[in-house]
MMTF fields as JSON, N, C-alpha, C and O atoms, coordinates in Angstrom:
{
  "mmtfVersion": "1.0.0",
  "mmtfProducer": "UNKNOWN",
  "numBonds": 419,
  "numAtoms": 420,
  "numGroups": 105,
  "numChains": 1,
  "numModels": 1,
  "chainsPerModel": [1],
  "groupsPerChain": [105],
  "chainIdList": ["A"],
  "bondAtomList": [4, 2, 8, 6, 12, 10, 16, 14, 20, 18, 24, 22, 28, 26, 32, 30, 36, 34, 40, 38, 44, 42, 48, 46, 52, 50, 56, 54, 60, 58, 64, 62, 68, 66, 72, 70, 76, 74, 80, 78, 84, 82, 88, 86, 92, 90, 96, 94, 100, 98, 104, 102, 108, 106, 112, 110, 116, 114, 120, 118, 124, 122, 128, 126, 132, 130, 136, 134, 140, 138, 144, 142, 148, 146, 152, 150, 156, 154, 160, 158, 164, 162, 168, 166, 172, 170, 176, 174, 180, 178, 184, 182, 188, 186, 192, 190, 196, 194, 200, 198, 204, 202, 208, 206, 212, 210, 216, 214, 220, 218, 224, 222, 228, 226, 232, 230, 236, 234, 240, 238, 244, 242, 248, 246, 252, 250, 256, 254, 260, 258, 264, 262, 268, 266, 272, 270, 276, 274, 280, 278, 284, 282, 288, 286, 292, 290, 296, 294, 300, 298, 304, 302, 308, 306, 312, 310, 316, 314, 320, 318, 324, 322, 328, 326, 332, 330, 336, 334, 340, 338, 344, 342, 348, 346, 352, 350, 356, 354, 360, 358, 364, 362, 368, 366, 372, 370, 376, 374, 380, 378, 384, 382, 388, 386, 392, 390, 396, 394, 400, 398, 404, 402, 408, 406, 412, 410, 416, 414],
  "bondOrderList": [1, 1, 1, 1, 1, 1, 1, 1, 1, 1, 1, 1, 1, 1, 1, 1, 1, 1, 1, 1, 1, 1, 1, 1, 1, 1, 1, 1, 1, 1, 1, 1, 1, 1, 1, 1, 1, 1, 1, 1, 1, 1, 1, 1, 1, 1, 1, 1, 1, 1, 1, 1, 1, 1, 1, 1, 1, 1, 1, 1, 1, 1, 1, 1, 1, 1, 1, 1, 1, 1, 1, 1, 1, 1, 1, 1, 1, 1, 1, 1, 1, 1, 1, 1, 1, 1, 1, 1, 1, 1, 1, 1, 1, 1, 1, 1, 1, 1, 1, 1, 1, 1, 1, 1],
  "groupList": [{"groupName": "MET", "atomNameList": ["N", "CA", "C", "O"], "elementList": ["N", "C", "C", "O"], "formalChargeList": [0, 0, 0, 0], "bondAtomList": [1, 0, 2, 1, 3, 2], "bondOrderList": [1, 1, 2], "singleLetterCode": "M", "chemCompType": "L-PEPTIDE LINKING"}, {"groupName": "THR", "atomNameList": ["N", "CA", "C", "O"], "elementList": ["N", "C", "C", "O"], "formalChargeList": [0, 0, 0, 0], "bondAtomList": [1, 0, 2, 1, 3, 2], "bondOrderList": [1, 1, 2], "singleLetterCode": "T", "chemCompType": "L-PEPTIDE LINKING"}, {"groupName": "SER", "atomNameList": ["N", "CA", "C", "O"], "elementList": ["N", "C", "C", "O"], "formalChargeList": [0, 0, 0, 0], "bondAtomList": [1, 0, 2, 1, 3, 2], "bondOrderList": [1, 1, 2], "singleLetterCode": "S", "chemCompType": "L-PEPTIDE LINKING"}, {"groupName": "ARG", "atomNameList": ["N", "CA", "C", "O"], "elementList": ["N", "C", "C", "O"], "formalChargeList": [0, 0, 0, 0], "bondAtomList": [1, 0, 2, 1, 3, 2], "bondOrderList": [1, 1, 2], "singleLetterCode": "R", "chemCompType": "L-PEPTIDE LINKING"}, {"groupName": "HIS", "atomNameList": ["N", "CA", "C", "O"], "elementList": ["N", "C", "C", "O"], "formalChargeList": [0, 0, 0, 0], "bondAtomList": [1, 0, 2, 1, 3, 2], "bondOrderList": [1, 1, 2], "singleLetterCode": "H", "chemCompType": "L-PEPTIDE LINKING"}, {"groupName": "PRO", "atomNameList": ["N", "CA", "C", "O"], "elementList": ["N", "C", "C", "O"], "formalChargeList": [0, 0, 0, 0], "bondAtomList": [1, 0, 2, 1, 3, 2], "bondOrderList": [1, 1, 2], "singleLetterCode": "P", "chemCompType": "L-PEPTIDE LINKING"}, {"groupName": "ALA", "atomNameList": ["N", "CA", "C", "O"], "elementList": ["N", "C", "C", "O"], "formalChargeList": [0, 0, 0, 0], "bondAtomList": [1, 0, 2, 1, 3, 2], "bondOrderList": [1, 1, 2], "singleLetterCode": "A", "chemCompType": "L-PEPTIDE LINKING"}, {"groupName": "GLY", "atomNameList": ["N", "CA", "C", "O"], "elementList": ["N", "C", "C", "O"], "formalChargeList": [0, 0, 0, 0], "bondAtomList": [1, 0, 2, 1, 3, 2], "bondOrderList": [1, 1, 2], "singleLetterCode": "G", "chemCompType": "PEPTIDE LINKING"}, {"groupName": "LEU", "atomNameList": ["N", "CA", "C", "O"], "elementList": ["N", "C", "C", "O"], "formalChargeList": [0, 0, 0, 0], "bondAtomList": [1, 0, 2, 1, 3, 2], "bondOrderList": [1, 1, 2], "singleLetterCode": "L", "chemCompType": "L-PEPTIDE LINKING"}, {"groupName": "ILE", "atomNameList": ["N", "CA", "C", "O"], "elementList": ["N", "C", "C", "O"], "formalChargeList": [0, 0, 0, 0], "bondAtomList": [1, 0, 2, 1, 3, 2], "bondOrderList": [1, 1, 2], "singleLetterCode": "I", "chemCompType": "L-PEPTIDE LINKING"}, {"groupName": "ASN", "atomNameList": ["N", "CA", "C", "O"], "elementList": ["N", "C", "C", "O"], "formalChargeList": [0, 0, 0, 0], "bondAtomList": [1, 0, 2, 1, 3, 2], "bondOrderList": [1, 1, 2], "singleLetterCode": "N", "chemCompType": "L-PEPTIDE LINKING"}, {"groupName": "VAL", "atomNameList": ["N", "CA", "C", "O"], "elementList": ["N", "C", "C", "O"], "formalChargeList": [0, 0, 0, 0], "bondAtomList": [1, 0, 2, 1, 3, 2], "bondOrderList": [1, 1, 2], "singleLetterCode": "V", "chemCompType": "L-PEPTIDE LINKING"}, {"groupName": "GLN", "atomNameList": ["N", "CA", "C", "O"], "elementList": ["N", "C", "C", "O"], "formalChargeList": [0, 0, 0, 0], "bondAtomList": [1, 0, 2, 1, 3, 2], "bondOrderList": [1, 1, 2], "singleLetterCode": "Q", "chemCompType": "L-PEPTIDE LINKING"}, {"groupName": "PHE", "atomNameList": ["N", "CA", "C", "O"], "elementList": ["N", "C", "C", "O"], "formalChargeList": [0, 0, 0, 0], "bondAtomList": [1, 0, 2, 1, 3, 2], "bondOrderList": [1, 1, 2], "singleLetterCode": "F", "chemCompType": "L-PEPTIDE LINKING"}, {"groupName": "CYS", "atomNameList": ["N", "CA", "C", "O"], "elementList": ["N", "C", "C", "O"], "formalChargeList": [0, 0, 0, 0], "bondAtomList": [1, 0, 2, 1, 3, 2], "bondOrderList": [1, 1, 2], "singleLetterCode": "C", "chemCompType": "L-PEPTIDE LINKING"}, {"groupName": "TYR", "atomNameList": ["N", "CA", "C", "O"], "elementList": ["N", "C", "C", "O"], "formalChargeList": [0, 0, 0, 0], "bondAtomList": [1, 0, 2, 1, 3, 2], "bondOrderList": [1, 1, 2], "singleLetterCode": "Y", "chemCompType": "L-PEPTIDE LINKING"}, {"groupName": "ASP", "atomNameList": ["N", "CA", "C", "O"], "elementList": ["N", "C", "C", "O"], "formalChargeList": [0, 0, 0, 0], "bondAtomList": [1, 0, 2, 1, 3, 2], "bondOrderList": [1, 1, 2], "singleLetterCode": "D", "chemCompType": "L-PEPTIDE LINKING"}, {"groupName": "GLU", "atomNameList": ["N", "CA", "C", "O"], "elementList": ["N", "C", "C", "O"], "formalChargeList": [0, 0, 0, 0], "bondAtomList": [1, 0, 2, 1, 3, 2], "bondOrderList": [1, 1, 2], "singleLetterCode": "E", "chemCompType": "L-PEPTIDE LINKING"}, {"groupName": "TRP", "atomNameList": ["N", "CA", "C", "O"], "elementList": ["N", "C", "C", "O"], "formalChargeList": [0, 0, 0, 0], "bondAtomList": [1, 0, 2, 1, 3, 2], "bondOrderList": [1, 1, 2], "singleLetterCode": "W", "chemCompType": "L-PEPTIDE LINKING"}],
  "groupTypeList": [0, 1, 2, 1, 3, 4, 5, 5, 3, 3, 5, 5, 2, 6, 6, 5, 6, 6, 3, 3, 7, 3, 3, 1, 5, 3, 1, 6, 3, 8, 3, 6, 9, 6, 6, 6, 6, 3, 8, 8, 10, 5, 11, 0, 3, 2, 8, 6, 7, 3, 12, 4, 11, 6, 8, 13, 6, 12, 11, 3, 4, 14, 7, 3, 3, 1, 7, 3, 6, 15, 9, 1, 5, 11, 1, 6, 3, 5, 1, 6, 16, 7, 13, 11, 11, 5, 8, 1, 13, 7, 17, 7, 2, 16, 18, 9, 3, 10, 11, 8, 6, 6, 7, 7, 14],
  "groupIdList": [1, 2, 3, 4, 5, 6, 7, 8, 9, 10, 11, 12, 13, 14, 15, 16, 17, 18, 19, 20, 21, 22, 23, 24, 25, 26, 27, 28, 29, 30, 31, 32, 33, 34, 35, 36, 37, 38, 39, 40, 41, 42, 43, 44, 45, 46, 47, 48, 49, 50, 51, 52, 53, 54, 55, 56, 57, 58, 59, 60, 61, 62, 63, 64, 65, 66, 67, 68, 69, 70, 71, 72, 73, 74, 75, 76, 77, 78, 79, 80, 81, 82, 83, 84, 85, 86, 87, 88, 89, 90, 91, 92, 93, 94, 95, 96, 97, 98, 99, 100, 101, 102, 103, 104, 105],
  "secStructList": [7, 7, 7, 1, 1, 1, 7, 7, 7, 7, 7, 7, 7, 1, 1, 7, 1, 6, 6, 1, 1, 7, 7, 7, 6, 6, 2, 2, 2, 2, 2, 2, 2, 2, 2, 2, 2, 2, 2, 2, 2, 2, 2, 2, 2, 2, 2, 6, 6, 1, 1, 1, 7, 6, 6, 3, 3, 3, 3, 3, 3, 3, 7, 1, 1, 1, 7, 7, 3, 3, 3, 3, 3, 3, 3, 7, 3, 3, 7, 1, 1, 1, 3, 3, 7, 7, 7, 1, 1, 7, 6, 6, 1, 4, 4, 4, 2, 2, 2, 2, 2, 6, 6, 7, 7],
  "xCoordList": [1.095, -0.276, 0.627, 1.737, 0.266, 1.413, 0.573, -0.592, 1.509, 1.307, 1.028, 1.915, -0.372, -0.484, 0.089, -0.252, 0.648, 0.665, 1.682, 1.206, 3.261, 4.604, 4.445, 4.267, 4.567, 5.111, 6.737, 7.64, 6.63, 7.978, 9.107, 9.278, 9.985, 11.566, 12.324, 12.892, 12.112, 12.948, 14.46, 15.26, 14.701, 15.964, 17.355, 17.457, 18.315, 19.252, 19.838, 20.242, 19.741, 20.408, 20.922, 21.018, 21.203, 22.102, 23.302, 24.019, 23.758, 24.769, 25.627, 25.311, 26.877, 27.715, 27.713, 27.186, 28.092, 27.865, 29.349, 29.068, 30.193, 31.365, 30.868, 31.154, 30.139, 29.602, 28.54, 28.22, 27.557, 26.552, 26.929, 27.343, 26.321, 26.588, 28.406, 28.953, 28.785, 30.105, 30.824, 31.272, 30.915, 31.322, 32.666, 33.489, 32.706, 33.567, 34.573, 33.838, 35.96, 36.373, 35.502, 35.034, 35.222, 34.546, 33.383, 33.21, 32.141, 30.843, 31.405, 31.057, 32.293, 32.79, 33.569, 34.116, 33.836, 34.037, 32.406, 32.01, 31.808, 30.618, 29.887, 29.22, 30.022, 29.241, 29.447, 28.582, 30.589, 31.322, 31.329, 31.371, 31.299, 31.115, 29.536, 29.166, 28.462, 27.001, 26.462, 25.64, 27.358, 27.466, 27.943, 27.457, 28.926, 30.041, 28.245, 27.807, 27.757, 27.377, 25.646, 24.922, 25.247, 24.569, 24.509, 23.598, 25.496, 26.082, 26.32, 25.86, 27.1, 27.285, 26.221, 26.176, 25.163, 24.385, 23.492, 23.262, 22.803, 22.571, 23.608, 23.201, 24.491, 25.356, 26.215, 26.744, 26.369, 26.252, 25.396, 25.486, 24.259, 22.94, 22.676, 22.261, 23.196, 22.967, 24.195, 23.655, 24.84, 26.155, 25.931, 26.047, 25.366, 25.594, 24.501, 23.43, 25.728, 23.95, 24.646, 24.366, 25.894, 26.171, 27.376, 28.027, 27.388, 28.619, 30.033, 30.833, 30.43, 31.874, 32.083, 33.204, 30.662, 30.615, 30.908, 30.138, 31.588, 31.203, 31.272, 30.804, 31.732, 31.667, 30.418, 30.002, 29.884, 28.429, 27.538, 27.785, 26.169, 25.544, 24.166, 24.213, 23.075, 21.697, 20.497, 20.339, 20.057, 19.713, 18.365, 18.179, 17.317, 16.026, 15.477, 15.674, 14.75, 13.983, 12.623, 12.22, 12.199, 11.056, 10.894, 11.416, 10.26, 10.629, 9.89, 9.417, 9.855, 9.554, 8.294, 7.341, 8.161, 7.193, 6.081, 5.009, 6.604, 5.594, 5.872, 5.783, 6.135, 6.257, 6.738, 6.622, 7.52, 7.826, 9.338, 10.197, 9.264, 10.238, 11.616, 11.649, 12.561, 13.896, 14.887, 14.468, 15.686, 16.999, 18.369, 18.671, 18.982, 20.103, 21.092, 20.872, 22.421, 23.53, 24.606, 24.948, 24.934, 26.222, 27.648, 27.841, 28.354, 29.62, 29.259, 28.655, 29.516, 29.387, 30.632, 30.957, 30.912, 31.651, 31.205, 31.024, 31.158, 31.077, 32.005, 33.214, 31.148, 31.845, 30.936, 30.067, 31.576, 30.745, 29.117, 28.227, 29.291, 27.783, 26.649, 25.517, 27.061, 26.193, 27.554, 28.658, 27.204, 28.207, 28.207, 27.451, 29.301, 29.504, 29.472, 30.123, 28.836, 28.253, 28.589, 27.974, 30.211, 30.24, 29.415, 28.74, 29.368, 28.376, 29.248, 30.107, 28.903, 29.883, 29.281, 29.942, 28.464, 27.679, 27.057, 26.664, 27.084, 26.994, 25.999, 25.799, 24.931, 24.552, 22.865, 21.736, 23.028, 22.175, 21.279, 20.237, 22.025, 21.81, 20.552, 20.738, 19.76, 18.31, 18.521, 18.501, 18.764, 18.54, 19.286, 19.342, 19.91, 20.036, 18.756, 18.182, 18.582, 17.716, 16.112, 15.45, 16.012, 14.808, 15.135, 14.233, 15.838, 16.573, 16.254, 15.341, 17.013, 16.562, 15.122, 14.594, 14.189, 13.064, 12.719, 12.673, 12.447, 11.641, 12.327, 11.695, 13.43, 14.086, 14.825, 15.181, 14.973, 15.837, 15.522, 15.105, 15.77, 15.705, 15.927, 15.975],
  "yCoordList": [-1.763, 0.391, 0.843, 0.569, 1.703, 3.621, 4.495, 4.378, 5.639, 6.617, 7.881, 8.153, 9.164, 9.547, 10.662, 11.844, 10.262, 11.443, 12.001, 13.116, 12.343, 13.062, 12.75, 11.705, 13.847, 13.548, 12.801, 12.391, 12.844, 11.738, 12.602, 13.727, 11.624, 12.986, 12.935, 12.07, 14.23, 14.681, 14.407, 14.468, 13.972, 13.851, 14.718, 15.679, 14.512, 15.969, 16.517, 15.874, 17.875, 18.958, 18.518, 17.293, 19.059, 18.521, 19.119, 18.741, 20.335, 20.849, 19.828, 19.371, 19.792, 18.91, 19.322, 20.418, 18.831, 19.233, 20.39, 21.347, 20.503, 21.098, 22.795, 23.731, 22.846, 24.235, 24.539, 25.674, 23.682, 24.724, 24.583, 23.873, 26.043, 27.313, 28.09, 28.964, 27.206, 27.655, 29.12, 29.38, 30.201, 31.49, 31.294, 30.689, 32.352, 32.012, 33.272, 34.246, 33.724, 34.839, 35.863, 36.796, 35.619, 36.769, 36.914, 38.131, 36.223, 36.164, 37.169, 38.328, 36.915, 37.644, 38.998, 39.589, 39.612, 40.924, 41.623, 42.766, 40.762, 41.079, 41.791, 42.801, 41.25, 41.356, 42.471, 43.131, 42.525, 43.926, 44.969, 46.009, 44.979, 46.157, 46.74, 47.908, 45.173, 45.818, 46.512, 47.419, 45.616, 46.77, 48.334, 49.426, 47.888, 49.612, 50.805, 51.721, 50.328, 50.776, 51.176, 51.968, 50.145, 50.641, 51.912, 52.509, 51.914, 52.538, 54.315, 55.452, 53.74, 55.206, 56.196, 57.426, 55.039, 55.844, 56.855, 57.71, 56.652, 58.514, 59.392, 60.087, 59.733, 60.387, 60.734, 61.84, 59.617, 59.978, 60.535, 61.568, 59.626, 60.164, 62.271, 63.046, 62.428, 64.137, 64.473, 64.921, 64.452, 64.731, 65.093, 66.183, 63.51, 63.359, 64.93, 65.441, 65.28, 66.374, 67.767, 68.658, 67.805, 69.293, 69.698, 68.954, 70.892, 71.592, 71.463, 71.749, 70.973, 70.433, 69.271, 68.848, 68.227, 67.037, 66.667, 65.706, 66.542, 65.661, 64.146, 63.636, 63.415, 62.537, 61.72, 60.903, 61.911, 61.332, 61.798, 62.865, 60.879, 61.463, 60.164, 59.02, 61.025, 60.151, 59.502, 60.155, 58.638, 57.647, 57.203, 56.541, 57.926, 57.834, 56.808, 56.582, 56.176, 54.993, 54.121, 54.014, 53.647, 52.546, 51.33, 50.469, 51.086, 49.459, 48.444, 49.219, 47.881, 46.706, 46.305, 46.653, 45.692, 45.261, 46.232, 46.409, 47.005, 48.431, 49.291, 50.422, 49.336, 51.05, 52.028, 53.179, 51.673, 52.908, 53.333, 52.644, 54.726, 55.508, 55.301, 55.026, 55.432, 54.942, 56.369, 57.244, 56.434, 57.301, 56.342, 56.208, 55.786, 55.049, 56.257, 57.002, 56.34, 57.294, 56.023, 54.939, 56.712, 56.096, 57.097, 58.279, 56.377, 56.836, 57.366, 56.658, 58.363, 58.683, 59.591, 60.734, 59.209, 59.885, 60.505, 59.784, 61.623, 62.511, 62.153, 62.258, 61.494, 61.316, 62.532, 63.361, 62.165, 62.776, 62.646, 63.359, 60.756, 60.92, 60.532, 60.063, 60.741, 60.935, 60.332, 60.875, 59.325, 58.853, 57.547, 56.869, 57.121, 55.873, 55.972, 56.905, 55.193, 54.323, 53.282, 52.401, 53.005, 51.752, 50.775, 51.121, 49.674, 48.352, 47.874, 47.01, 48.629, 48.011, 46.637, 46.185, 46.021, 44.98, 44.02, 42.858, 44.726, 43.607, 43.89, 45.008, 43.518, 43.891, 43.095, 43.468, 42.375, 41.768, 42.46, 41.973, 44.156, 44.347, 45.743, 46.541, 45.811, 45.891, 46.955, 46.615, 48.315, 49.269, 49.376, 50.509, 48.348, 48.714, 47.46, 47.657, 46.34, 45.516, 46.287, 45.961, 47.892, 48.392, 49.423, 49.754, 49.611, 50.976, 50.351, 50.73, 48.804, 48.036, 47.77, 47.844, 47.414, 47.068, 48.413, 48.831, 49.238, 50.32, 51.373, 52.309, 50.958, 51.626, 53.037, 53.607, 53.457, 54.403, 54.995, 54.416, 55.866, 56.364, 57.927, 58.773],
  "zCoordList": [0.146, -0.038, -0.191, 0.267, -0.943, -0.657, -0.145, 0.237, -0.195, 0.668, -0.012, -0.821, 0.082, -0.724, 0.433, 0.487, 0.964, 2.014, 1.718, 1.93, 1.231, 1.093, -0.699, -1.326, -1.028, -2.316, -2.749, -2.019, -3.974, -4.328, -4.378, -4.846, -3.653, -3.882, -5.122, -5.788, -5.183, -6.008, -6.003, -5.069, -7.771, -7.745, -7.566, -8.328, -6.748, -6.103, -7.545, -8.514, -7.343, -8.15, -9.569, -9.651, -10.472, -11.416, -11.614, -12.541, -10.604, -10.43, -9.172, -8.074, -10.057, -8.813, -7.51, -7.32, -6.697, -4.936, -5.011, -4.289, -5.382, -5.409, -5.642, -4.895, -6.766, -6.663, -6.483, -6.837, -5.872, -5.635, -3.731, -2.815, -4.195, -2.649, -2.57, -1.897, -3.614, -3.667, -3.94, -5.056, -2.676, -3.816, -3.88, -3.193, -5.474, -6.122, -6.166, -6.33, -6.093, -6.039, -6.649, -5.996, -8.313, -8.622, -8.31, -8.26, -7.979, -6.739, -5.953, -6.183, -4.973, -3.567, -4.496, -3.565, -5.468, -5.738, -6.394, -6.168, -7.078, -7.347, -6.261, -6.483, -5.081, -4.116, -3.077, -2.501, -2.983, -2.824, -3.386, -2.728, -4.473, -5.483, -5.233, -5.347, -4.733, -5.471, -3.71, -3.582, -2.234, -1.66, -1.526, -1.23, -1.839, -2.363, -2.756, -2.059, -3.879, -4.729, -4.348, -4.952, -2.887, -2.426, -1.117, -0.543, -1.068, 0.07, -0.884, -0.78, -1.573, -2.557, -3.148, -3.102, -3.864, -4.826, -4.76, -5.615, -3.262, -2.77, -2.931, -3.862, -2.679, -2.947, -4.079, -4.193, -5.051, -6.282, -6.963, -7.626, -6.756, -7.06, -7.122, -7.985, -5.7, -5.231, -6.31, -7.321, -6.384, -7.502, -8.545, -9.105, -9.028, -10.508, -11.357, -11.03, -12.789, -13.186, -13.271, -14.073, -12.006, -11.344, -12.511, -13.245, -12.395, -13.351, -13.155, -14.046, -11.839, -11.405, -11.546, -11.826, -11.32, -11.832, -12.719, -12.714, -13.895, -14.797, -14.848, -15.866, -14.007, -14.354, -14.062, -14.884, -13.023, -12.704, -13.721, -14.284, -14.13, -14.534, -14.159, -13.707, -14.601, -13.995, -15.471, -16.502, -15.301, -15.948, -15.229, -14.208, -16.31, -15.744, -16.488, -17.682, -15.684, -16.648, -16.013, -14.855, -17.093, -16.182, -15.932, -16.64, -15.048, -14.383, -15.994, -16.825, -16.141, -17.049, -16.705, -17.402, -15.831, -15.391, -14.901, -15.479, -13.428, -12.651, -13.652, -13.175, -14.685, -15.043, -14.371, -14.792, -12.916, -11.768, -12.438, -12.99, -12.143, -12.216, -11.439, -10.239, -12.103, -11.149, -11.458, -12.215, -11.056, -11.354, -10.556, -9.37, -11.851, -11.24, -11.676, -12.63, -10.663, -10.99, -11.628, -11.155, -12.893, -13.241, -13.792, -13.507, -14.481, -15.197, -16.446, -17.251, -16.666, -18.465, -19.221, -18.9, -19.726, -20.553, -22.404, -23.386, -22.352, -23.765, -24.384, -24.18, -25.562, -27.571, -28.493, -28.222, -29.543, -30.952, -31.198, -31.661, -30.373, -30.916, -29.535, -29.649, -28.802, -27.522, -26.255, -26.202, -25.483, -24.108, -24.249, -24.945, -23.392, -23.417, -22.045, -21.575, -21.216, -19.762, -19.786, -20.386, -18.804, -18.508, -17.893, -16.923, -18.284, -16.84, -16.171, -16.348, -15.237, -14.16, -13.684, -12.749, -13.966, -13.43, -14.614, -14.505, -15.586, -17.044, -17.405, -16.929, -18.142, -19.205, -18.213, -18.532, -17.444, -16.72, -15.671, -15.233, -15.17, -14.326, -14.609, -15.528, -14.011, -14.04, -14.594, -15.777, -14.571, -15.142, -16.418, -16.896, -17.108, -18.543, -19.305, -20.376, -18.499, -18.71, -19.592, -20.577, -18.147, -18.311, -19.808, -20.577, -19.894, -21.251, -22.021, -22.755, -22.247, -23.504, -23.494, -24.604, -22.287, -23.231, -23.397, -24.554, -22.4, -23.15, -24.802, -25.291, -25.235, -25.935, -26.016, -27.048, -24.754, -24.414, -22.801, -21.798, -22.956, -20.988, -21.359, -20.466]
}
């Protein structure tokens, strides 16, 4: 007689045991950068766009799902065609995904 009280057990995760939950030097570095960004973003946001602080800029964008307005401080350099904005956290960061989904900012 089988019991229907508990669902059948799932097979173990496909990831090797050595990789699950393990922090690599790269992820530790990105976590440290993200923590620093959370602390510095309010300061950068207040300085961005001022006449004597040309390094910082503000990206104003809307959320992909919520439509909420966001302001993200970034570093930007002017070029002949516009601006160059380095992607510190890569193309997977929320603000760049919002900008690409909206087609602009």
